[in-house]
C-alpha positions in Angstrom: -8.8 -18.4 24.5 -12.4 -19.8 24.7 -13.5 -23.0 23.1 -14.0 -21.5 19.7 -12.2 -18.7 18.0 -12.6 -16.9 14.6 -9.8 -15.1 12.8 -10.6 -11.8 11.2 -8.5 -10.0 8.6 -8.9 -7.2 6.0 -10.4 -7.8 2.6 -8.1 -8.7 -0.3 -5.7 -10.4 2.2 -2.0 -9.9 1.5 0.9 -12.1 2.5 1.0 -10.6 6.0 -2.5 -12.0 6.6 -1.9 -15.3 4.8 1.3 -16.1 6.6 -0.1 -15.6 10.2 -3.2 -17.7 9.2 -0.8 -20.4 8.0 1.3 -20.3 11.2 -1.8 -20.5 13.5 -3.0 -23.5 11.5 0.4 -25.2 11.3 1.8 -24.5 14.8 -1.3 -23.5 16.9 -3.5 -25.6 19.0 -6.6 -27.5 17.8 -8.8 -24.4 18.2 -6.5 -22.4 16.0 -6.3 -25.1 13.4 -10.1 -25.4 13.2 -10.8 -21.7 13.4 -12.8 -20.0 10.6 -11.7 -16.8 9.0 -13.8 -13.7 8.1 -12.9 -10.6 6.2 -13.7 -7.1 7.4 -14.4 -3.8 5.8 -14.9 -2.1 9.1 -16.0 -2.5 12.7 -12.6 -3.3 14.3 -13.4 -1.4 17.5 -16.6 -3.5 18.1 -15.0 -6.8 17.2 -12.1 -6.2 19.6 -14.7 -6.4 22.4 -16.1 -9.7 21.3 -14.5 -12.8 22.9 -13.3 -15.3 20.4 -12.5 -12.8 17.6 -8.7 -12.6 16.8 -7.8 -9.7 14.5 -4.9 -10.2 12.1 -3.1 -7.3 10.5 -5.8 -4.8 11.5 -7.5 -3.2 14.5 -4.2 -2.1 16.1 -4.4 -5.1 18.3 -1.9 -7.7 19.4 -1.3 -9.1 15.9 -1.4 -5.8 14.0 2.0 -4.3 13.3 0.5 -1.0 12.1 0.2 0.1 15.7 4.0 0.0 16.1 5.2 2.9 14.0 8.8 2.7 12.6 9.0 -1.0 13.8 10.4 -3.8 11.7 7.8 -6.1 13.1 5.1 -7.6 10.8 1.9 -9.3 11.8 3.7 -12.6 10.8 6.5 -12.0 13.2 4.1 -11.0 16.0 2.2 -14.3 15.6 5.4 -16.3 15.4 6.6 -14.8 18.7 3.2 -15.5 20.3 3.5 -19.2 19.2 7.1 -19.4 20.4 8.4 -20.4 16.9 10.2 -17.2 15.8 13.7 -18.6 16.4 13.2 -21.6 14.0 15.4 -21.4 10.9 12.5 -21.9 8.4 10.2 -19.5 10.2 12.9 -16.9 10.3 13.3 -17.2 6.6 9.5 -16.7 6.2 9.5 -13.7 8.6 12.3 -12.1 6.5 10.5 -12.7 3.3 7.3 -11.2 4.6 9.2 -8.3 6.0 10.6 -7.4 2.6 7.3 -7.9 0.9 5.1 -6.0 3.4 7.4 -3.3 4.8 9.5 -2.6 1.8 7.0 -3.5 -1.0 9.5 -5.9 -2.6 8.5 -8.8 -4.8 10.2 -10.6 -7.6 8.5 -12.2 -10.7 6.7 -15.4 -9.9 7.6 -15.4 -6.2 5.1 -15.9 -3.4 4.6 -12.2 -2.9 4.1 -11.6 -6.6 1.6 -14.4 -6.9 -0.4 -13.2 -3.9 -0.5 -9.6 -5.4 -1.8 -11.0 -8.7 -4.7 -12.6 -6.7 -5.4 -9.4 -4.8 -5.7 -7.5 -8.1 -8.0 -10.1 -9.6 -11.7 -9.3 -8.9 -12.7 -12.8 -9.9 -10.8 -14.3 -6.9 -12.6 -14.1 -3.6 -11.0 -13.3 -0.3 -11.6 -16.9 0.8 -9.8 -18.2 -2.3 -6.9 -15.9 -1.7 -6.5 -17.4 1.7 -7.0 -21.0 0.5 -4.5 -20.7 -2.4 -2.2 -18.5 -0.4 -1.8 -20.9 2.5 -1.5 -23.8 0.2 1.4 -22.4 -1.8 3.0 -21.1 1.4 2.9 -24.5 2.9 4.5 -25.8 -0.3 7.4 -23.4 0.2 7.8 -24.5 3.8 7.7 -28.2 2.9 10.3 -27.6 0.2 12.7 -26.4 2.9 11.6 -28.9 5.6 12.1 -31.9 3.3 15.3 -30.6 1.7 13.9 -30.7 -1.8 15.9 -29.7 -4.8 14.8 -27.1 -7.4 13.9 -28.3 -10.9 14.2 -25.1 -13.0 14.2 -26.9 -16.3 11.0 -28.9 -15.6 9.1 -25.7 -14.6 10.6 -23.9 -17.6 9.2 -26.6 -19.9 5.8 -26.4 -18.1 5.6 -22.6 -18.6 6.5 -23.0 -22.3 3.6 -25.4 -22.7 1.3 -23.0 -21.0 2.4 -20.1 -23.3 2.0 -22.2 -26.4 -1.8 -21.6 -26.1 -1.4 -17.8 -25.8 -1.2 -15.3 -28.6 1.0 -12.9 -26.7 4.0 -13.6 -24.4 4.4 -10.9 -21.8 8.0 -9.6 -21.2 7.7 -10.8 -17.5 7.3 -14.4 -18.7 10.2 -14.1 -21.2 12.6 -12.8 -18.6 11.7 -15.5 -16.1 12.1 -18.2 -18.7 15.5 -16.9 -19.5 16.6 -17.1 -15.8 15.1 -20.6 -15.5 17.4 -21.7 -18.3 20.2 -21.7 -15.7 19.7 -24.9 -13.7 21.6 -23.3 -10.8 19.2 -20.3 -10.6 17.8 -19.7 -7.1 14.8 -17.6 -6.1 13.4 -18.2 -2.6 9.7 -18.9 -2.2 9.0 -18.9 -6.0 6.8 -21.0 -8.3 9.6 -23.5 -8.8 9.6 -24.4 -5.1 5.8 -24.5 -5.1 5.5 -26.9 -8.0 8.4 -29.1 -6.9 6.7 -29.6 -3.5 3.3 -30.2 -5.2 4.9 -32.7 -7.6 6.1 -34.9 -4.7 2.4 -35.6 -3.9 1.0 -35.7 -7.5 2.3 -34.4 -10.8 -1.2 -33.9 -12.1 -2.2 -31.8 -9.1 1.0 -29.8 -9.5 0.2 -29.0 -13.1 -3.4 -28.1 -12.3 -2.3 -25.7 -9.6 0.6 -24.5 -11.8 -1.8 -23.6 -14.7 -4.0 -21.7 -12.2 -1.1 -19.7 -10.9 0.3 -18.9 -14.4 -3.2 -17.8 -15.5 -3.3 -15.4 -12.6 0.1 -14.0 -13.5 -0.8 -13.8 -17.2 -4.0 -11.9 -16.5 -2.0 -9.6 -14.3 0.5 -9.0 -17.0 -2.3 -8.2 -19.4 -3.4 -5.4 -17.0 0.1 -4.0 -17.3 -0.3 -3.7 -21.1 -3.5 -1.7 -20.7 -1.8 0.4 -18.0 1.0 1.3 -20.5 -1.7 2.7 -22.8 -3.2 4.7 -19.9 0.1 6.1 -19.0 0.4 7.6 -22.5 -2.9 9.5 -22.0 -2.2 10.5 -18.4 -1.8 14.1 -17.1 1.9 14.8 -16.7 3.9 17.7 -15.4 7.6 18.2 -14.3 8.1 20.5 -11.4 11.7 21.3 -10.2 12.9 18.1 -11.9 10.2 15.9 -10.3 7.9 14.3 -12.8 4.3 13.9 -11.7 1.8 11.5 -13.5 -1.9 11.5 -12.7 -5.1 9.8 -14.0 -8.4 8.3 -13.0 -8.3 4.5 -13.5 -9.0 1.3 -11.6 -6.0 -0.4 -13.2 -3.8 -1.6 -10.3 -0.8 -1.7 -12.6 -0.9 2.0 -13.5 1.6 3.0 -10.9 4.1 0.5 -12.0 3.7 1.4 -15.6 4.0 5.1 -14.8 7.2 4.6 -12.8 8.7 2.7 -15.7 8.0 5.7 -17.8 9.9 8.0 -15.4 7.2 9.1 -13.0 8.5 10.1 -9.6 5.1 10.9 -8.1 2.0 8.9 -9.2 -1.5 10.1 -8.4 -4.1 7.5 -9.1 -7.8 8.1 -8.5 -9.8 5.0 -8.8 -13.3 4.6 -10.2 -14.7 4.3 -6.7 -13.2 7.7 -5.8 -10.3 6.4 -3.6 -6.9 7.9 -4.3 -3.4 6.7 -3.9 0.0 8.6 -4.2 3.1 6.6 -4.9 6.7 7.9 -4.8 10.0 6.9 -6.3 11.6 7.4 -2.9 15.1 6.8 -4.2 14.8 10.0 -6.3 12.6 12.1 -4.0 13.5 13.6 -0.6 11.3 12.3 2.1 10.7 15.8 3.3 8.6 16.4 0.1 6.4 13.5 1.0 5.9 14.8 4.5 5.0 18.2 3.0 2.4 16.6 0.7 0.6 14.5 3.5 0.4 17.6 5.7 -1.1 19.9 3.0 -3.4 17.1 1.8 -4.8 16.5 5.3 -5.2 20.3 5.8 -7.1 20.6 2.5 -9.4 17.7 3.4 -10.3 19.4 6.7 -10.9 22.8 5.1 -13.0 21.4 2.2 -15.1 19.4 4.6 -15.4 22.4 7.1 -13.9 20.4 9.9 -12.1 21.9 12.9 -8.4 22.1 12.3 -6.8 20.1 15.2 -3.6 21.1 16.9 -1.7 18.0 15.8 1.2 17.2 13.6 -0.3 16.6 10.2 2.9 15.0 9.0 2.4 12.1 11.4 2.7 8.6 9.9 -0.3 6.3 10.1 -3.9 7.3 10.5 -5.1 10.4 12.2 -8.6 9.9 13.7 -9.8 13.4 12.9 -8.8 12.8 9.2 -9.6 9.2 8.5 -9.5 9.7 4.8 -5.7 9.8 4.5 -3.2 7.2 5.7 0.5 8.0 5.6 2.7 4.9 5.4 6.3 5.3 6.4 8.2 2.0 6.3 10.8 1.3 9.0 14.5 1.7 8.1 15.8 -1.7 7.1 19.4 -1.8 6.0 20.8 1.1 3.9 17.8 1.4 1.6 15.6 4.4 2.0 12.3 3.4 3.6 9.2 3.4 1.4 6.6 6.1 1.7 3.0 6.0 0.4 -0.1 8.2 0.9 -3.4 6.3 0.6 -7.0 7.4 0.7 -8.4 3.8 0.9 -7.2 0.7 -0.9 -8.3 -2.8 -1.8 -7.4 -3.9 1.7 -9.1 -0.9 3.3 -12.3 -0.3 1.2 -14.2 1.2 4.2 -12.1 4.3 4.3 -14.2 7.4 3.5 -13.6 8.8 0.0 -11.7 12.1 -0.1 -13.7 15.1 -0.9 -10.8 16.9 -2.6 -11.4 17.4 -6.3 -8.7 15.9 -8.5 -7.8 19.3 -10.0 -7.3 20.8 -6.5 -5.2 17.8 -5.4 -3.0 18.2 -8.5 -2.6 21.9 -7.7 -1.6 21.4 -4.0 0.8 18.6 -4.9 2.4 20.8 -7.5 2.8 23.5 -4.9 4.2 21.1 -2.3 6.9 20.1 -4.7 7.6 23.6 -6.1 7.9 25.6 -2.9 10.7 23.8 -1.1 11.8 24.5 1.6 8.1 24.8 2.5 6.6 27.5 4.6 3.9 25.6 6.4 2.6 28.6 8.4 2.1 30.7 5.3 0.5 27.9 3.4 -2.0 27.2 6.1 -2.9 30.9 6.5 -3.4 31.5 2.8 -5.5 28.3 2.3 -7.7 29.3 5.1 -8.0 32.8 3.6 -8.9 31.2 0.2 -11.8 29.3 1.8 -12.9 32.3 3.9 -13.1 34.3 0.7 -15.5 31.6 -0.7 -17.8 32.3 2.2 -16.8 29.3 4.3 -16.6 29.5 8.1 -13.3 28.2 9.3 -12.8 26.6 12.7 -9.2 27.6 13.6 -7.3 26.2 16.5 -6.0 28.7 19.1 -3.0 29.9 17.1 -1.9 33.6 16.5 -4.3 33.6 13.6 -7.1 32.6 15.9 -6.5 35.6 18.2 -6.0 37.9 15.2 -9.3 37.0 13.7 -11.0 37.1 17.1 -9.7 40.6 17.6 -10.1 42.0 14.1 -12.6 39.8 12.3 -12.5 37.7 9.1 -12.5 40.7 6.7 -9.3 42.2 8.3 -7.7 38.8 8.3 -8.4 38.3 4.6 -7.2 41.9 3.8 -4.0 41.4 5.7 -3.2 38.1 3.9 -4.1 39.5 0.5 -2.2 42.7 1.1 0.9 40.7 2.0 0.4 38.8 -1.2 -0.2 41.9 -3.3 3.0 43.4 -2.0 4.8 40.2 -3.2 6.9 39.8 -0.1 8.7 36.9 -1.7 11.8 37.2 0.5 9.6 35.8 3.3 7.6 33.2 1.5 6.3 32.3 -1.9 2.7 33.0 -3.0 0.4 30.1 -2.9 -3.1 31.4 -3.7 -4.2 31.0 -7.3 -4.6 34.2 -9.3 
């Protein structure tokens, strides 16, 4: 590397950006320790060509695990290997913790992952503050192990009680954690107990100052959950073939969690900025349904934007360059648990993604169809959605499939008539009807 480097990560940095930055600063050379960090909304391709810019967890480069589909690597593990520290016991514990957080979406109340997520969801906390606080509390957890410190559950429990004494409402999350801390033998790796015990070895006053800040973040995050529960009551709901779908327009980042606690198996959340996310209870939904949904959503996006329909697998995980609006995340298989699956049109860590042009009512309709008509007849769906848009007077650019040659030979009108005649005759033994009446 040259004499000066700059690290670049995505906005609203998560644990898989914080941990690599910490490792570079803790185990890297002087240039890495002194390197500044910037946060990007876009421009990865350009920055990759600039000497001295090191991309973390984005850009599909050396330290971005997203380019390795179905891999159990994280950006943290890639950096650890680069630094030659991946075999150390403490670093391996950190790699495993980040893997569970980033690839499986797991976090436990008041652990490092949970605290970082509460910062990500708080608009009053800047990207720089997330990195500053995140690396500090991660270092505390590392020092806790390195120095062989002992947990002090009861001291932290008393401290949390003092914090709550000034609050009018005590969220259930706090109540449950206080109950567990009542057991002096309770263990939770990388949690606020480890953080505050490590801080206390330097200064009890500093430990309490940091502790109040972290608890305030968790408290505000819990307040968002209360509001989300009210939004869930007002949300659009429908059950299709035993699968319950909830949908709403809200910027509340806790809506998905609140909806799943009320039985939602598919959550569709459109944010105030237009970005849309789909969350799934993958333990109760067949992964084939999720694959169906990403393929028909991507098709609809191309049709509604009058884009050429490429001859590619629309079920493919990750990002498809021709359809940058939709990202399909398929976690790698880790152990016996089913891998997580998400469909994102933008997020807090990817705010530069173009907003989907699919109206919410159309999105709800095609999601309902994708659930209802299983096993799914993809060829028929594609043909009839194209016919639907042709009827509306839209010119469709079709890849060279049998439909392409049929239309080239007979024209749009004959294509539409053939599709509608097939529908009118209700040839249901071949496929279901998809077009709205």
